[in-house]
N, C-alpha and C positions, 0 to 999 in steps of 0.2 A: 505356070500358066494366067490369062488375064481374070477376076472374077468381074467386068464389067460388060458388058457387052451393051455400045453404044447404037442406038433406034437410030432412023434418016432422020428423023425430025428432033434427036436431042434428044432423048428418053431411053434412060435405062431405069433397073432395079438392082436394088439391094436390099436382103438383108429381110425381104416381105415388103418394104415400100417405094413405091415409086417415086424417082425423077426427071424433072427436065430443064434437062442446061440454056441457059439464058445471057451466056456469056459476052456471046456480040451482038444482043438486044439493046438500044439508048435503055438507061437507066427507066424513062421516064413511062416506056412502053414496056415492060415486062412485066409477066402475067405474073401474080399473086398467088404463092400457097392455098391449095386448097386442099382438100380431105381424099381425093383422088392421086394428088399426085406434089410433092413439096417442088418448087423452084431455085436450084442451083447457080450458080455464076458463076463456075469452077469449071473449066470447057476441058478438053481433051489433056491437053500436058497436066495438067495441077491431078487432074485424076489416075493419070498412073504414075508421078511423083510420089503420090500418099500412098498408092495401093502401092509401089514398090517397098517406100518405107515400111506398112504395116507390116510384110511379109516377115522379118527378121528386127519388131519394133511390140511389144506387148505395152500400152503404159495401163500406168491400174486407174488413174486419176484424167481427166482431158480440161480444160479453159479456154473455151473458144471466146474472143476479146471479135467483136461483131458480128450480131445473127446476117440481119436485111431479110430470106424472106425463108430460115431455118432449116434450108435445104442441106448446109454448110453440115451445119450441128448433127440433122440426121445419120448426114452420109456418113460423117467421122465416129457417131458414135454407132453405127452397123459396123463398118470397115475393122476400126479399133476395141470395138467389145469391151471397153474397159466395165470398171464395177463402179465409177463415180462418173460425171458429169456436168459439168456449170457453163452458161456462158450470158457476157454484159453484152450488151445495145443502145448507144446511147438515144436512140429513137421512142418518144412514148407510148408509141401505139404498138402494144401486142401482136403476135400471128395467133390469131386462134386454132388453125391445124396444128402447131410446135406448141401452144399450152395444152390440146391435148396428146397431142404426144407427149412431153414431159409428166403429165397426168398418171396414163399410161403405163408407165416404165420406173422402177425402182429406181431410189440414188439419180434423176436426174432434174435439173434445172434450171430455173433460166431468170434474167434482170432485165429489162426494159429501164426504161427514160435512167442510164444506167452509163457515167463516159465511165473508159475504158482509164483512166489516173482519178479513179476516185479509191484511194488507198485502202482504204477503210472499208473500205465493202470488200475490195479485191482477199483481201485477210481475213476478213472473216468467210466470204468464201471457201478460201485451198485451206483452212487449219477446220470450218465446219461442216460441209458438205463434203467438202473432197479429203475427210478426212486426214488432212495434214501429209496428204503424198500425190504433189502434182510433180507426174511427170512428162506434161505435153503439152503445151501453151500455141493456141493458133494465133495469131494474131490479123488478123484484119478487117479493122477495124476503119481507123483515122488515115491511114498510112501518109499522118505526118510525122515529119520530126519530132517535134517537140512531145506530145501527146504518144508516141511507140515508144520517145525514151523515156519518157516518164514510164509508163507500165514495167518496159525492161526495166527500169531500175527498181520494181517495189514487187515484182513478180520469180527474176532470172534469183534476187536471194531464198528463194523458196521456194525456188526445180531444184528435183530431190537431183547427187550425185547421178549421173548417164542419161537426163533428160532431155530432152527435146523443147527451141525456142524456137517456133516457125514465126516470118515476118514476109506478110504476100504482094505482095504489087511496090516492092522498094524502087525500081529503076524507071517512074514515072518521069521525074526531072530531065533526063535523058534521050526522051521519045520527041519527034516531030511534031506533034500533039500539043506539047507543052512548054515550045518554044517563048509567044511570041510575049506581046504583053501583058496581053489581058487571057491569056490561057490562064486553063482553073487553078488554082497555090501559084501563082507568078507571086506570090510577099512569101511565101514561105520559103527553109530551107526543103532543100533538098534530103528525102528521106533516106540517101543514099551516105548524105553524113552521119548518120547511124550504123550504117556496116560498116566505114572508114573509124572506127571507133572502137566497134568490136575484134573492131581485127588489131588494132591495136592494142586491145584489153589481151588477148588471146596469147601478143607477144611478150606483153609486159608480166602478167600473171600465169599460175599452173589452175585460172578456173576454169578454161574453156579447151577441150579436148579437139575439136574441130567449128569449121563453119564450110560449110557448103553451097554453093550459091547458085541458081540459076538464073534465066533471063525475068522470070517472072517473078520470084521466089528466092527466096534461103532460108536453111539451119542453123542454131547452133550447137550447138550438144556439151554439156556442164560435165566436166571429166567427172572420172568416178572419184576420184580422189581430192576430189571440189570439197571442200568445209558446210555441210548446208547450213543457212542465215550467217556464216558468219559474212557475209556480207552486208552491209547496212546500208538501205535505203533511204535515199536523200532526204526523204519525202513527210522522215519523222522528224527531222530535225537531225537524225546522222549524216556521216560522210553516206558521199555516193559511188559504186562500185564504181564508177570512170573514173574517180580519186586516184586509182591503185595503176596509170597510164604513165608510162616516166618514155616520153620523151626530147633527152638530154636535154631539157632544159626550155625549146621550142615551142611560139606558141599557135597551136590546131584553130587552122578557121573553117569556116561554113561557107558550103555554097549555096 
């Protein structure tokens, strides 16, 4: 049975908190989170997918990349009920209702003005704030290939065996709204390139047990047999996990 009952105005409650869905509202017009209700951009399909995932997966610690108005942070916290949770967002302005929520909840942390590519900060968060028990990563940050790949290279080695890595909004480059030369991200590589590379990584190594793809997000499950932190990050001068891809000597070209 679904826990989430969405009202006609996009409102729902979970774990004693109220949320308002603003997924179809232009970014500049979205309501800010308040002490009465958190704004969340995830619409019904996203919520149902996470709800289904939570029915059979209980992460000890969660790291979210991309906070926006804090609604998804609180939603994931209330849904999965982890021991610990942290998040980063590159925007410098803190979300006051989220800071208040974090201050009232044990082992909850947020970091504004922090890039998803900040390797030193991400390692510190995982090893200290999350007690070195990273079981779930949700990347809803830049949605760009380079930054999202960097985060994966940094965090996948720290992900627990059997842990899950979620990347949202991967398919934007294949949407009709992004085809013109002046469209958003027109000069950037498609995020779907990363999905293709991760599929090749799964075929080349025993590190990934499954990749499940939906139109709006995909998840990667790290193999239970994978050696944690056995794959080294390229951002500390070590080899990238993607260096393990074998492709018959043929070159991979980005779109």
